[in-house]
C-alpha positions as CSV (number, residue, x, y, z in Angstrom):
1,X,-15.2,23.7,-14.3
2,X,-14.5,21.9,-17.5
3,X,-17.0,19.1,-17.8
4,X,-15.5,17.5,-20.9
5,X,-14.0,14.1,-20.7
6,X,-10.4,13.8,-21.9
7,X,-9.6,12.2,-25.2
8,X,-8.1,8.9,-24.4
9,X,-8.1,7.4,-28.1
10,X,-4.5,6.3,-27.7
11,X,-5.0,5.1,-24.3
12,X,-7.8,2.7,-25.3
13,X,-5.7,1.5,-28.1
14,X,-2.8,0.8,-25.7
15,X,-5.2,-1.0,-23.2
16,X,-6.3,-3.3,-26.1
17,X,-2.5,-4.1,-26.8
18,X,-2.0,-4.6,-23.0
19,X,-4.8,-7.1,-22.6
20,X,-3.7,-9.0,-25.8
21,X,-0.4,-9.6,-24.3
22,X,-0.6,-9.4,-20.5
23,X,-3.2,-11.3,-18.3
24,X,-5.3,-8.6,-16.9
25,X,-4.0,-6.0,-18.9
26,X,-1.4,-4.8,-16.1
27,X,1.1,-6.3,-13.8
28,X,-0.8,-5.3,-10.6
29,X,-4.4,-6.1,-10.4
30,X,-4.9,-2.7,-8.7
31,X,-3.8,-1.0,-11.8
32,X,-6.3,-2.7,-14.0
33,X,-8.5,-0.8,-16.3
34,X,-11.7,-2.7,-14.7
35,X,-10.7,-0.3,-11.5
36,X,-11.5,2.8,-13.8
37,X,-14.9,3.9,-15.7
38,X,-15.3,2.2,-19.1
39,X,-13.1,3.8,-21.8
40,X,-11.5,6.2,-19.3
41,X,-8.4,4.3,-18.1
42,X,-5.4,6.5,-18.9
43,X,-2.1,4.6,-20.0
44,X,0.7,6.7,-18.5
45,X,3.6,8.2,-20.6
46,X,5.6,9.8,-17.8
47,X,5.4,11.6,-14.6
48,X,7.2,14.4,-12.7
49,X,6.7,15.4,-9.4
50,X,2.7,15.0,-8.5
51,X,1.8,15.0,-12.1
52,X,1.5,12.3,-14.7
53,X,0.7,12.5,-18.6
54,X,-0.9,9.7,-20.6
55,X,-0.1,8.7,-24.0
56,X,-2.9,11.1,-25.4
57,X,-1.1,14.1,-23.8
58,X,-3.5,14.7,-20.9
59,X,-2.1,15.9,-17.7
60,X,-3.4,14.8,-14.3
61,X,-2.8,15.7,-10.7
62,X,-2.0,12.2,-9.3
63,X,-3.0,10.5,-6.0
64,X,-1.8,7.0,-4.6
65,X,1.2,7.3,-6.8
66,X,2.5,3.8,-7.7
67,X,0.1,2.2,-5.2
68,X,1.6,4.5,-2.4
69,X,5.2,3.6,-3.4
70,X,6.2,7.1,-4.9
71,X,5.6,9.3,-1.7
72,X,8.3,11.9,-2.8
73,X,6.8,12.4,-6.3
74,X,8.0,11.0,-9.6
75,X,11.6,11.5,-10.7
76,X,12.7,13.0,-7.5
77,X,16.1,14.4,-8.2
78,X,17.9,13.1,-4.9
79,X,16.7,9.6,-5.6
80,X,17.2,9.6,-9.3
81,X,20.8,11.1,-8.8
82,X,21.7,8.1,-6.2
83,X,20.4,5.7,-8.7
84,X,22.1,7.1,-11.8
85,X,25.6,7.1,-9.6
86,X,25.2,3.3,-8.7
87,X,24.0,2.3,-12.3
88,X,27.4,3.6,-13.7
89,X,29.3,1.5,-11.2
90,X,27.4,-1.9,-11.9
91,X,24.3,-3.2,-10.3
92,X,24.8,-6.9,-9.3
93,X,27.9,-8.9,-8.5
94,X,28.9,-12.6,-7.6
95,X,29.6,-11.2,-3.9
96,X,27.9,-8.6,-1.9
97,X,28.5,-5.0,-2.6
98,X,29.7,-2.6,-0.1
99,X,26.3,-0.8,-0.7
100,X,24.5,-3.7,1.0
101,X,26.0,-2.9,4.3
102,X,25.7,0.7,3.9
103,X,22.0,0.4,3.1
104,X,21.4,-1.9,6.2
105,X,23.2,0.4,8.4
106,X,20.9,3.3,7.2
107,X,17.8,1.3,7.5
108,X,18.5,0.1,11.1
109,X,19.4,3.6,12.0
110,X,16.0,4.9,10.7
111,X,14.3,1.8,12.2
112,X,16.0,1.3,15.5
113,X,13.5,-1.1,16.9
114,X,15.1,-3.6,14.5
115,X,18.2,-5.3,15.0
116,X,18.9,-6.9,11.7
117,X,17.2,-6.4,8.0
118,X,17.4,-8.3,4.8
119,X,16.3,-6.7,1.6
120,X,14.3,-8.0,-1.4
121,X,12.4,-6.8,-4.3
122,X,8.7,-6.9,-3.3
123,X,6.5,-6.9,-0.2
124,X,5.1,-10.5,-0.7
125,X,8.5,-12.1,-0.5
126,X,9.2,-10.1,2.7
127,X,6.0,-11.1,4.4
128,X,6.1,-14.7,3.3
129,X,9.7,-14.9,4.7
130,X,8.5,-13.5,8.1
131,X,5.7,-16.2,8.1
132,X,8.2,-18.8,7.3
133,X,10.7,-17.7,9.9
134,X,7.8,-17.7,12.3
135,X,6.9,-21.3,11.5
136,X,10.4,-22.4,11.9
137,X,11.2,-20.6,15.3
138,X,7.8,-21.7,16.9
139,X,7.5,-25.2,15.3
140,X,3.8,-24.3,14.7
141,X,1.8,-24.6,11.5
142,X,-0.9,-22.0,11.6
143,X,-0.7,-18.3,10.8
144,X,-3.2,-15.8,12.0
145,X,-3.9,-12.8,9.7
146,X,-5.9,-9.7,10.4
147,X,-9.2,-10.0,8.5
148,X,-9.7,-6.5,8.2
149,X,-6.7,-5.7,6.1
150,X,-6.9,-6.3,2.5
151,X,-3.6,-7.6,1.4
152,X,-0.4,-9.1,2.7
153,X,1.2,-11.3,0.0
154,X,0.7,-13.0,-3.4
155,X,1.6,-16.4,-1.9
156,X,-0.7,-19.2,-1.1
157,X,-0.8,-18.8,2.8
158,X,-2.7,-15.4,2.2
159,X,-4.3,-15.5,-1.3
160,X,-6.1,-18.6,-0.4
161,X,-8.1,-16.6,2.1
162,X,-9.5,-14.2,-0.9
163,X,-12.1,-14.8,-3.5
164,X,-9.3,-15.3,-5.8
165,X,-8.3,-18.6,-4.5
166,X,-8.2,-20.7,-7.6
167,X,-5.3,-22.9,-7.8
168,X,-4.6,-23.1,-4.0
169,X,-5.2,-26.4,-2.1
170,X,-7.6,-26.5,0.6
171,X,-5.0,-28.0,3.0
172,X,-3.0,-24.7,2.5
173,X,-5.9,-22.6,3.3
174,X,-6.8,-24.6,6.4
175,X,-3.6,-23.5,8.0
176,X,-4.6,-19.8,7.8
177,X,-6.8,-18.4,10.4
178,X,-8.1,-14.8,11.0
179,X,-8.7,-12.3,13.7
180,X,-10.5,-8.8,13.8
181,X,-8.5,-5.8,14.2
182,X,-9.0,-3.9,17.3
183,X,-10.6,-6.8,19.3
184,X,-8.3,-8.5,21.8
185,X,-10.8,-10.6,23.3
186,X,-11.6,-12.1,20.0
187,X,-7.9,-12.8,19.2
188,X,-7.2,-14.4,22.6
189,X,-10.2,-16.6,21.9
190,X,-8.6,-17.5,18.6
191,X,-5.3,-18.3,20.1
192,X,-6.9,-20.3,22.9
193,X,-8.9,-22.5,20.4
194,X,-5.8,-23.1,18.5
195,X,-3.7,-23.3,21.7
196,X,0.0,-24.2,20.6
197,X,-0.8,-24.2,16.9
198,X,-0.3,-20.5,15.8
199,X,3.1,-19.4,14.8
200,X,2.4,-15.6,14.2
201,X,0.0,-12.9,14.2
202,X,0.5,-10.7,11.1
203,X,-1.4,-7.3,10.8
204,X,-0.9,-3.8,9.5
205,X,-0.3,-2.0,12.9
206,X,-2.8,0.8,11.5
207,X,-4.9,1.5,8.6
208,X,-7.7,3.7,7.8
209,X,-8.5,4.0,11.6
210,X,-6.2,4.6,14.5
211,X,-5.5,1.7,16.7
212,X,-7.8,1.7,19.9
213,X,-5.9,2.8,23.0
214,X,-3.7,0.0,24.3
215,X,-4.6,-2.2,21.5
216,X,-1.0,-2.8,20.0
217,X,0.5,-3.1,23.6
218,X,-2.3,-5.5,24.2
219,X,-1.6,-7.7,20.9
220,X,2.1,-7.7,22.1
221,X,1.1,-9.1,25.4
222,X,-1.2,-11.8,23.8
223,X,1.6,-12.9,21.4
224,X,4.0,-13.2,24.4
225,X,1.6,-15.1,26.5
226,X,0.8,-17.6,23.8
227,X,4.3,-17.9,22.4
228,X,3.7,-16.8,18.9
229,X,5.6,-14.1,16.7
230,X,4.2,-10.7,16.3
231,X,4.8,-9.4,12.7
232,X,3.8,-5.8,11.8
233,X,3.3,-5.3,7.9
234,X,4.5,-1.8,7.5
235,X,4.4,-1.6,3.8
236,X,2.0,1.3,4.0
237,X,2.7,2.7,7.4
238,X,6.4,2.7,6.9
239,X,7.5,6.3,6.4
240,X,3.9,7.6,6.0
241,X,3.2,7.2,9.7
242,X,6.7,8.2,10.7
243,X,10.2,7.2,9.3
244,X,10.4,4.3,11.7
245,X,6.8,3.2,10.7
246,X,4.1,2.7,13.0
247,X,6.1,0.9,15.6
248,X,8.2,4.1,15.8
249,X,5.0,6.3,16.3
250,X,3.1,4.1,18.7
251,X,6.1,2.5,20.6
252,X,5.2,-1.0,20.4
253,X,8.0,-3.3,19.0
254,X,7.0,-6.3,16.9
255,X,9.3,-9.3,16.6
256,X,9.3,-9.0,12.9
257,X,8.3,-6.3,10.4
258,X,8.2,-5.8,6.7
259,X,8.7,-2.6,4.8
260,X,8.3,-1.7,1.2
261,X,6.5,0.9,-1.0
262,X,7.7,4.4,0.0
263,X,11.2,2.7,0.9
264,X,12.4,3.0,-2.7
265,X,10.0,5.7,-4.0
266,X,9.1,3.7,-7.0
267,X,12.2,1.7,-7.1
268,X,11.8,-2.1,-6.4
269,X,13.1,-2.6,-2.8
270,X,11.5,-4.3,0.3
271,X,12.8,-5.2,3.6
272,X,12.2,-7.8,6.5
273,X,13.5,-6.6,9.8
274,X,13.4,-7.9,13.3
275,X,15.0,-9.3,16.4
276,X,18.5,-10.6,16.0
277,X,17.6,-13.9,17.8
278,X,14.9,-14.7,15.1
279,X,16.7,-13.1,12.0
280,X,20.0,-15.1,12.7
281,X,17.9,-18.3,11.9
282,X,18.2,-17.3,8.3
283,X,22.1,-16.7,8.7
284,X,25.2,-18.8,9.1
285,X,26.0,-17.9,12.9
286,X,23.8,-20.3,14.8
287,X,23.6,-24.1,15.6
288,X,20.0,-24.8,14.7
289,X,18.4,-26.0,11.5
290,X,18.9,-23.5,8.7
291,X,15.9,-21.5,7.6
292,X,15.6,-20.3,4.0
293,X,14.8,-16.9,4.6
294,X,15.2,-14.7,1.7
295,X,17.5,-15.6,-1.3
296,X,17.0,-13.4,-4.3
297,X,19.2,-12.7,-7.4
298,X,18.1,-9.1,-7.5
299,X,17.2,-8.4,-4.0
300,X,20.4,-6.3,-3.2
301,X,20.7,-4.6,-6.8
302,X,22.9,-1.5,-5.9
303,X,20.8,1.1,-7.4
304,X,17.4,0.0,-5.7
305,X,19.5,0.0,-2.4
306,X,20.9,3.6,-3.2
307,X,17.3,4.7,-3.8
308,X,16.2,3.4,-0.4
309,X,19.1,5.2,1.3
310,X,18.3,8.4,-0.6
311,X,14.6,8.2,0.5
312,X,15.5,7.8,4.1
313,X,17.8,10.6,4.2
314,X,15.1,12.8,2.4
315,X,12.5,11.8,4.9
316,X,14.8,12.4,8.0
317,X,16.3,15.6,6.6
318,X,13.2,17.3,5.1
319,X,10.7,16.1,7.5
320,X,8.6,14.7,4.9
321,X,6.2,12.6,6.9
322,X,5.1,15.9,8.6
323,X,4.7,17.5,5.1
324,X,2.5,14.5,3.9
325,X,0.3,15.1,6.9
326,X,-0.1,18.6,6.5
327,X,-1.1,18.2,2.7
328,X,-3.3,15.5,3.7
329,X,-5.1,17.6,6.1
330,X,-5.5,20.5,3.8
331,X,-6.9,17.9,1.2
332,X,-9.3,16.2,3.7
333,X,-10.7,19.4,5.0
334,X,-11.2,20.8,1.4
335,X,-12.9,17.7,0.2
336,X,-15.3,17.5,3.1
337,X,-16.2,21.2,2.7
338,X,-16.8,20.5,-1.0
339,X,-19.0,17.4,-0.3
340,X,-21.0,19.2,2.4
341,X,-21.5,22.3,0.3
342,X,-23.1,20.2,-2.4
343,X,-25.2,18.4,0.0
344,X,-23.4,15.0,-0.2
345,X,-21.4,15.0,2.9
346,X,-22.8,11.8,4.1
347,X,-22.2,10.1,0.7
348,X,-18.5,11.2,-0.3
349,X,-16.8,10.4,2.9
350,X,-12.9,10.9,3.3
351,X,-11.2,8.2,5.8
352,X,-7.8,7.4,7.1
353,X,-4.8,9.2,8.5
354,X,-4.0,12.4,6.8
355,X,-0.8,10.8,5.0
356,X,-3.0,7.8,3.7
357,X,-6.5,9.0,2.8
358,X,-9.1,7.1,1.0
359,X,-12.6,7.9,0.0
360,X,-15.9,6.0,0.3
361,X,-18.7,6.5,-2.2
362,X,-22.0,5.8,-0.5
363,X,-25.5,5.4,-2.3
364,X,-28.8,6.9,-1.2
365,X,-29.0,4.3,1.5
366,X,-25.4,5.3,2.6
367,X,-24.1,1.8,1.7
368,X,-20.9,1.5,-0.4
369,X,-21.4,1.7,-4.1
370,X,-19.3,0.9,-7.0
371,X,-21.6,2.6,-9.4
372,X,-21.5,6.0,-7.4
373,X,-17.5,5.5,-7.4
374,X,-17.7,5.2,-11.2
375,X,-19.6,8.4,-11.5
376,X,-17.2,10.2,-9.1
377,X,-14.1,8.9,-10.9
378,X,-15.4,10.0,-14.2
379,X,-16.0,13.6,-13.0
380,X,-12.5,13.5,-11.4
381,X,-10.7,12.4,-14.5
382,X,-12.6,15.0,-16.6
383,X,-11.1,17.6,-14.2
384,X,-7.7,16.3,-14.6
385,X,-7.3,14.5,-11.3
386,X,-6.3,10.7,-11.4
387,X,-7.3,9.4,-8.0
388,X,-8.2,5.9,-7.1
389,X,-7.6,7.2,-3.5
390,X,-6.6,10.4,-1.9
391,X,-3.1,9.3,-0.9
392,X,-0.9,12.3,-1.2
393,X,2.9,12.7,-2.3
394,X,5.2,15.2,-0.9
395,X,5.4,16.8,-4.5
396,X,1.9,18.2,-4.3
397,X,1.6,21.9,-3.7
398,X,-1.2,24.0,-2.4
399,X,-2.4,24.8,-6.0
400,X,-2.6,21.1,-6.8
401,X,-4.9,20.5,-3.6
402,X,-7.0,23.6,-4.5
403,X,-7.5,22.5,-8.1
404,X,-8.4,18.8,-6.7
405,X,-11.0,20.3,-4.3
406,X,-12.7,22.4,-7.4
407,X,-12.8,19.3,-9.3
408,X,-14.3,17.4,-6.2
409,X,-17.0,19.9,-5.9
410,X,-17.8,19.7,-9.5
411,X,-18.2,15.9,-9.1
412,X,-20.2,16.2,-6.0
413,X,-22.8,18.4,-7.9
414,X,-23.2,15.6,-10.4
415,X,-23.4,13.2,-7.4
416,X,-26.2,15.2,-5.9
417,X,-28.2,14.9,-9.1
418,X,-27.7,11.1,-9.1
419,X,-28.7,10.8,-5.5
420,X,-31.9,12.9,-6.1
421,X,-32.7,10.5,-9.1
422,X,-31.8,7.5,-6.9
423,X,-30.0,6.3,-9.9
424,X,-26.4,6.9,-10.9
425,X,-26.6,5.2,-14.4
426,X,-27.1,8.2,-16.6
427,X,-23.9,9.5,-15.3
428,X,-21.7,6.3,-15.5
429,X,-21.5,5.9,-19.2
430,X,-20.9,2.4,-19.0
431,X,-20.3,-0.6,-16.6
432,X,-19.3,0.0,-13.1
433,X,-15.7,-0.3,-11.7
434,X,-15.1,-3.6,-9.9
435,X,-13.6,-4.7,-6.8
436,X,-10.0,-6.1,-7.2
437,X,-10.7,-9.3,-5.3
438,X,-13.7,-11.2,-6.9
439,X,-14.2,-14.8,-7.9
440,X,-15.1,-14.3,-11.5
441,X,-13.6,-11.8,-14.0
């Protein structure tokens, strides 16, 4: 295996330009160069399928594409053709386009547990609209968020709960409470303690672990008993668990749910969906106080809605979710075998549903380690694998997976040396990668 690190001189120059002009050097914190080893943060030129090329000309097998949004692969022909067709017809008008109703019909056919849908551009707008709607419907101020899930929104009601809470009033933070995933008793205790105050429970229905048996149904019953709205954040689970999200797989129907990421295969589109009785409060055909639900200039751009329809058609007609699971299972098995064969099977750990794999890097005491993650990422990049996670796209093939496993084996051999020395520093070649959410830069 080639152990030489790629030449990233142009990428380093581009990173300096990015930081000079853009706070954080990227428009998403998770894409920041602090998430990558020092001087090894490639700046992307273009992508096709499961591969991307940086501005230095290096090619990588890419995982976690577009923060899980590009699940069909880059420049997917069916999606790009649908987008190109609409772009030539105009993208935004003073009245709704017929594409808006076609996209809504397609979405509600794909996610039949919902009765109405409204589109937006990003997930934060959709989740915040769900929270606002729940507060309006219940007349209650508090929001209960799942403490075990990393991200729900850029808006104050959530960001105030993270270490990056600067600029958010304490009074806002006090209205958000948390509950643990998988623990119905603790959630009931929270709802009882704040009886009549909690507008909604919001959570990802599944993440890196499967929901305990009966958990989601129990949460549904708890929400009903305490009169609060149950909101599923399906940004990640949508399409990766099933075309209809986790609610379609597990058979538990939330009051509201939010979709994004894979919905547009990289194009900006998100959705708030749910029960008609709730959703119509943001409409015109009711007698109550109006709710400012979602009203965005670009929320219904025709090309993005066309992309979403093409994605849904591709998933249902080509069985993409099953392919994602098959690819993920092959990758997980290969990585686990490679780690075990190098004696680090208890330290390089693959977790999650096959369609949404992440990895943990543990130190000699089997504790999560950013230093060992740095070492591991350096070796992956040296082998032409760009993998902040092991989240697969449908564009990968068996050769890509096999190459990745070979690179992982090489990385695990170095990992073993670092464990034996009880010190990864000689193999880090610089500062450690950093967590996204932290108080200080």
